[in-house]
LORO-25258 format. One record per residue: residue number from 1; residue in one letter; chain; z, y, x of N, C-alpha, C, O in turn. Coordinates in steps of 0.1 Angstrom, whole numbers, padded with zeros to 4 digits. Example, Ala and Ser with C-alpha at 12.3 -4.5 7.8 and 13.67 -1.06 7.14 Angstrom:
<recs>
REC     k   r   c    n.up   n.north   n.east   ca.up   ca.north   ca.east    c.up   c.north   c.east    o.up   o.north   o.east
REC     1   A   A    0078     -0057     0132    0078      -0045      0123    0078     -0033     0132    0085     -0033     0142
REC     2   S   A    0071     -0022     0128    0071      -0011      0137    0079      0000     0129    0080      0011     0134
</recs>
This chain:
<recs>
REC     k   r   c    n.up   n.north   n.east   ca.up   ca.north   ca.east    c.up   c.north   c.east    o.up   o.north   o.east
REC     1   X   A    0224     -0352    -0062    0216      -0342     -0068    0208     -0346    -0076    0204     -0357    -0073
REC     2   X   A    0204     -0342    -0084    0196      -0349     -0099    0186     -0335    -0101    0190     -0324    -0102
REC     3   X   A    0175     -0340    -0100    0159      -0334     -0106    0159     -0331    -0117    0156     -0320    -0121
REC     4   X   A    0162     -0344    -0124    0158      -0348     -0137    0142     -0354    -0137    0134     -0353    -0127
REC     5   X   A    0141     -0359    -0151    0131      -0368     -0151    0121     -0360    -0153    0122     -0351    -0161
REC     6   X   A    0105     -0361    -0142    0094      -0355     -0140    0084     -0364    -0151    0086     -0376    -0152
REC     7   X   A    0077     -0360    -0156    0064      -0367     -0164    0052     -0359    -0162    0049     -0348    -0166
REC     8   X   A    0044     -0370    -0153    0033      -0366     -0142    0023     -0371    -0151    0021     -0384    -0152
REC     9   X   A    0016     -0362    -0159    0003      -0360     -0170   -0008     -0360    -0160   -0009     -0350    -0153
REC    10   X   A   -0016     -0369    -0159   -0032      -0364     -0145   -0042     -0359    -0159   -0049     -0349    -0160
REC    11   X   A   -0039     -0369    -0167   -0049      -0365     -0176   -0046     -0368    -0191   -0035     -0374    -0195
REC    12   X   A   -0055     -0363    -0199   -0053      -0363     -0213   -0055     -0375    -0220   -0060     -0385    -0214
REC    13   X   A   -0053     -0375    -0232   -0055      -0391     -0239   -0070     -0390    -0243   -0076     -0400    -0248
REC    14   X   A   -0077     -0378    -0242   -0092      -0380     -0247   -0100     -0380    -0233   -0110     -0386    -0233
REC    15   X   A   -0095     -0372    -0221   -0096      -0378     -0208   -0098     -0393    -0204   -0108     -0398    -0198
REC    16   X   A   -0086     -0399    -0207   -0088      -0414     -0204   -0096     -0422    -0212   -0102     -0433    -0208
REC    17   X   A   -0097     -0417    -0224   -0109      -0424     -0235   -0122     -0424    -0228   -0131     -0433    -0227
REC    18   X   A   -0122     -0409    -0221   -0139      -0405     -0219   -0139     -0415    -0202   -0151     -0416    -0198
REC    19   X   A   -0132     -0421    -0193   -0129      -0425     -0186   -0133     -0440    -0185   -0140     -0446    -0177
REC    20   X   A   -0124     -0444    -0198   -0126      -0463     -0202   -0138     -0461    -0208   -0143     -0472    -0209
REC    21   X   A   -0145     -0451    -0213   -0158      -0454     -0219   -0169     -0456    -0209   -0177     -0465    -0208
REC    22   X   A   -0168     -0445    -0202   -0177      -0445     -0188   -0175     -0458    -0181   -0185     -0464    -0175
REC    23   X   A   -0162     -0463    -0179   -0163      -0477     -0170   -0168     -0488    -0180   -0173     -0499    -0177
REC    24   X   A   -0165     -0485    -0194   -0176      -0496     -0198   -0187     -0496    -0201   -0193     -0507    -0201
REC    25   X   A   -0193     -0485    -0205   -0205      -0480     -0204   -0214     -0488    -0187   -0224     -0495    -0185
REC    26   X   A   -0205     -0484    -0179   -0213      -0490     -0164   -0215     -0501    -0162   -0225     -0506    -0157
REC    27   X   A   -0203     -0509    -0167   -0198      -0524     -0168   -0211     -0531    -0172   -0218     -0538    -0165
REC    28   X   A   -0212     -0526    -0187   -0222      -0531     -0196   -0238     -0529    -0191   -0247     -0537    -0194
REC    29   X   A   -0240     -0518    -0184   -0253      -0517     -0177   -0252     -0524    -0164   -0261     -0529    -0158
REC    30   X   A   -0243     -0525    -0161   -0242      -0536     -0146   -0248     -0551    -0147   -0256     -0557    -0140
REC    31   X   A   -0239     -0556    -0161   -0239      -0568     -0162   -0255     -0570    -0172   -0261     -0580    -0169
REC    32   X   A   -0259     -0563    -0180   -0267      -0565     -0190   -0282     -0560    -0184   -0292     -0564    -0189
REC    33   X   A   -0282     -0550    -0174   -0291      -0541     -0172   -0300     -0534    -0181   -0299     -0536    -0193
REC    34   X   A   -0310     -0524    -0174   -0318      -0518     -0182   -0329     -0519    -0181   -0333     -0521    -0170
REC    35   X   A   -0338     -0519    -0190   -0356      -0525     -0190   -0362     -0513    -0194   -0364     -0514    -0206
REC    36   X   A   -0364     -0506    -0191   -0375      -0494     -0201   -0392     -0501    -0205   -0401     -0506    -0198
REC    37   X   A   -0391     -0498    -0219   -0403      -0502     -0225   -0405     -0513    -0230   -0416     -0519    -0231
REC    38   X   A   -0393     -0519    -0235   -0391      -0532     -0237   -0386     -0531    -0251   -0381     -0520    -0256
REC    39   X   A   -0386     -0546    -0261   -0379      -0550     -0271   -0382     -0539    -0286   -0391     -0541    -0293
REC    40   X   A   -0375     -0534    -0287   -0379      -0520     -0302   -0382     -0509    -0292   -0379     -0498    -0296
REC    41   X   A   -0387     -0509    -0281   -0391      -0495     -0275   -0406     -0496    -0278   -0413     -0486    -0279
REC    42   X   A   -0412     -0508    -0278   -0425      -0511     -0276   -0431     -0504    -0292   -0444     -0503    -0293
REC    43   X   A   -0421     -0499    -0303   -0427      -0501     -0317   -0423     -0486    -0316   -0431     -0479    -0323
REC    44   X   A   -0414     -0478    -0311   -0413      -0463     -0312   -0420     -0451    -0305   -0425     -0440    -0309
REC    45   X   A   -0418     -0461    -0287   -0423      -0451     -0276   -0441     -0447    -0280   -0443     -0435    -0279
REC    46   X   A   -0450     -0454    -0284   -0462      -0452     -0291   -0463     -0438    -0299   -0473     -0432    -0300
REC    47   X   A   -0449     -0433    -0304   -0449      -0425     -0313   -0447     -0412    -0309   -0451     -0401    -0313
REC    48   X   A   -0437     -0414    -0296   -0432      -0405     -0290   -0447     -0401    -0281   -0450     -0389    -0281
REC    49   X   A   -0455     -0410    -0275   -0466      -0403     -0271   -0477     -0397    -0274   -0484     -0389    -0267
REC    50   X   A   -0479     -0402    -0286   -0486      -0393     -0296   -0483     -0381    -0297   -0491     -0371    -0297
REC    51   X   A   -0470     -0380    -0300   -0465      -0363     -0298   -0469     -0352    -0290   -0472     -0340    -0291
REC    52   X   A   -0467     -0366    -0278   -0469      -0357     -0260   -0484     -0353    -0261   -0489     -0342    -0259
REC    53   X   A   -0492     -0366    -0266   -0505      -0363     -0264   -0514     -0367    -0274   -0520     -0378    -0273
REC    54   X   A   -0517     -0359    -0286   -0525      -0363     -0299   -0538     -0368    -0297   -0544     -0371    -0307
REC    55   X   A   -0543     -0368    -0285   -0556      -0376     -0285   -0553     -0393    -0285   -0561     -0401    -0289
REC    56   X   A   -0541     -0397    -0280   -0536      -0408     -0283   -0537     -0418    -0294   -0536     -0414    -0306
REC    57   X   A   -0540     -0433    -0289   -0540      -0435     -0304   -0546     -0433    -0317   -0540     -0436    -0327
REC    58   X   A   -0556     -0428    -0317   -0566      -0419     -0328   -0565     -0432    -0338   -0558     -0430    -0348
REC    59   X   A   -0571     -0444    -0334   -0578      -0457     -0349   -0568     -0464    -0344   -0573     -0475    -0344
REC    60   X   A   -0556     -0465    -0339   -0543      -0475     -0342   -0538     -0475    -0355   -0533     -0465    -0359
REC    61   X   A   -0538     -0483    -0361   -0532      -0485     -0379   -0514     -0480    -0377   -0507     -0471    -0383
REC    62   X   A   -0511     -0488    -0365   -0497      -0485     -0370   -0491     -0476    -0368   -0483     -0472    -0376
REC    63   X   A   -0494     -0469    -0356   -0486      -0457     -0350   -0494     -0444    -0357   -0488     -0433    -0356
REC    64   X   A   -0511     -0442    -0365   -0511      -0436     -0371   -0502     -0438    -0389   -0500     -0428    -0396
REC    65   X   A   -0499     -0449    -0392   -0490      -0448     -0403   -0478     -0447    -0400   -0471     -0446    -0410
REC    66   X   A   -0467     -0447    -0385   -0461      -0447     -0386   -0458     -0429    -0384   -0446     -0424    -0384
REC    67   X   A   -0468     -0421    -0382   -0468      -0411     -0378   -0473     -0401    -0387   -0476     -0390    -0383
REC    68   X   A   -0475     -0406    -0399   -0481      -0395     -0410   -0468     -0399    -0421   -0466     -0389    -0429
REC    69   X   A   -0458     -0411    -0424   -0449      -0413     -0430   -0438     -0411    -0427   -0435     -0418    -0418
REC    70   X   A   -0430     -0405    -0430   -0415      -0407     -0427   -0409     -0422    -0427   -0411     -0429    -0437
REC    71   X   A   -0404     -0427    -0418   -0400      -0439     -0413   -0386     -0439    -0408   -0380     -0428    -0406
REC    72   X   A   -0380     -0449    -0406   -0363      -0449     -0404   -0361     -0443    -0390   -0350     -0440    -0386
REC    73   X   A   -0372     -0440    -0382   -0367      -0435     -0367   -0373     -0423    -0368   -0373     -0417    -0357
REC    74   X   A   -0380     -0415    -0379   -0385      -0400     -0377   -0375     -0393    -0369   -0381     -0384    -0362
REC    75   X   A   -0363     -0393    -0367   -0354      -0386     -0361   -0353     -0392    -0350   -0350     -0386    -0340
REC    76   X   A   -0355     -0402    -0350   -0349      -0409     -0331   -0360     -0404    -0326   -0358     -0396    -0317
REC    77   X   A   -0376     -0407    -0329   -0388      -0402     -0320   -0384     -0388    -0321   -0384     -0382    -0310
REC    78   X   A   -0381     -0379    -0332   -0385      -0365     -0329   -0371     -0360    -0317   -0371     -0348    -0314
REC    79   X   A   -0360     -0368    -0312   -0350      -0368     -0307   -0356     -0370    -0289   -0353     -0362    -0280
REC    80   X   A   -0363     -0381    -0288   -0369      -0388     -0276   -0375     -0377    -0274   -0371     -0370    -0265
REC    81   X   A   -0386     -0373    -0281   -0397      -0365     -0278   -0390     -0352    -0274   -0395     -0346    -0265
REC    82   X   A   -0381     -0347    -0279   -0375      -0331     -0274   -0369     -0333    -0260   -0371     -0324    -0251
REC    83   X   A   -0361     -0345    -0255   -0355      -0350     -0241   -0368     -0353    -0235   -0368     -0349    -0224
REC    84   X   A   -0381     -0359    -0238   -0393      -0361     -0233   -0398     -0349    -0225   -0402     -0350    -0214
REC    85   X   A   -0398     -0335    -0234   -0403      -0324     -0230   -0396     -0320    -0217   -0402     -0316    -0207
REC    86   X   A   -0385     -0321    -0217   -0375      -0318     -0204   -0375     -0326    -0196   -0374     -0321    -0184
REC    87   X   A   -0377     -0339    -0197   -0370      -0348     -0186   -0380     -0357    -0181   -0380     -0362    -0170
REC    88   X   A   -0389     -0359    -0191   -0399      -0370     -0191   -0397     -0381    -0200   -0386     -0381    -0205
REC    89   X   A   -0405     -0390    -0202   -0405      -0396     -0215   -0390     -0410    -0209   -0380     -0411    -0215
REC    90   X   A   -0395     -0417    -0197   -0388      -0425     -0190   -0370     -0424    -0190   -0362     -0431    -0196
REC    91   X   A   -0369     -0411    -0182   -0359      -0407     -0183   -0348     -0399    -0196   -0335     -0399    -0197
REC    92   X   A   -0358     -0394    -0205   -0351      -0394     -0220   -0343     -0406    -0224   -0330     -0407    -0223
REC    93   X   A   -0353     -0416    -0230   -0350      -0429     -0228   -0334     -0434    -0222   -0323     -0435    -0229
REC    94   X   A   -0337     -0435    -0210   -0324      -0438     -0203   -0310     -0430    -0203   -0299     -0434    -0200
REC    95   X   A   -0313     -0418    -0206   -0304      -0408     -0207   -0297     -0408    -0220   -0285     -0405    -0220
REC    96   X   A   -0303     -0411    -0233   -0302      -0413     -0244   -0295     -0430    -0247   -0286     -0433    -0254
REC    97   X   A   -0304     -0440    -0238   -0292      -0454     -0237   -0278     -0449    -0233   -0267     -0451    -0239
REC    98   X   A   -0279     -0444    -0223   -0264      -0442     -0217   -0252     -0434    -0230   -0241     -0439    -0234
REC    99   X   A   -0257     -0423    -0233   -0248      -0415     -0241   -0251     -0425    -0253   -0240     -0428    -0256
REC   100   X   A   -0257     -0431    -0259   -0252      -0441     -0271   -0244     -0454    -0264   -0234     -0459    -0270
REC   101   X   A   -0248     -0458    -0253   -0230      -0470     -0247   -0222     -0461    -0245   -0211     -0467    -0244
REC   102   X   A   -0220     -0450    -0244   -0205      -0443     -0242   -0203     -0435    -0254   -0193     -0428    -0252
REC   103   X   A   -0208     -0432    -0266   -0201      -0434     -0280   -0195     -0443    -0282   -0182     -0443    -0283
REC   104   X   A   -0204     -0456    -0284   -0200      -0469     -0289   -0183     -0471    -0280   -0173     -0472    -0286
REC   105   X   A   -0184     -0470    -0268   -0170      -0473     -0260   -0163     -0464    -0265   -0152     -0468    -0269
REC   106   X   A   -0167     -0450    -0266   -0157      -0445     -0268   -0149     -0441    -0284   -0138     -0436    -0286
REC   107   X   A   -0157     -0445    -0292   -0150      -0445     -0304   -0146     -0464    -0312   -0142     -0467    -0323
REC   108   X   A   -0150     -0471    -0299   -0142      -0481     -0303   -0130     -0485    -0303   -0126     -0496    -0309
</recs>
């Protein structure tokens, strides 16, 4: 008795790519870790804090200059600010970090 060839497709190609991306992102985080408010975050997070509380950094030259002019990080600071309103600053930066890792692994 011949039942024919059965092809079982458990996941689409996009689903497999997403699963591999998740695995890659979490392996990357397991190996290299994650630390909040270090490296270049020290440069852009004060701008986010200033958006959340305008009374902060009133006499700080760097924050005032970066906040009053268009910079390379303008849209990123606004994105972190928008996420921070909902999740808080630390969680917002972590969510964006994981999202960027996923996108890097997905499109690699």
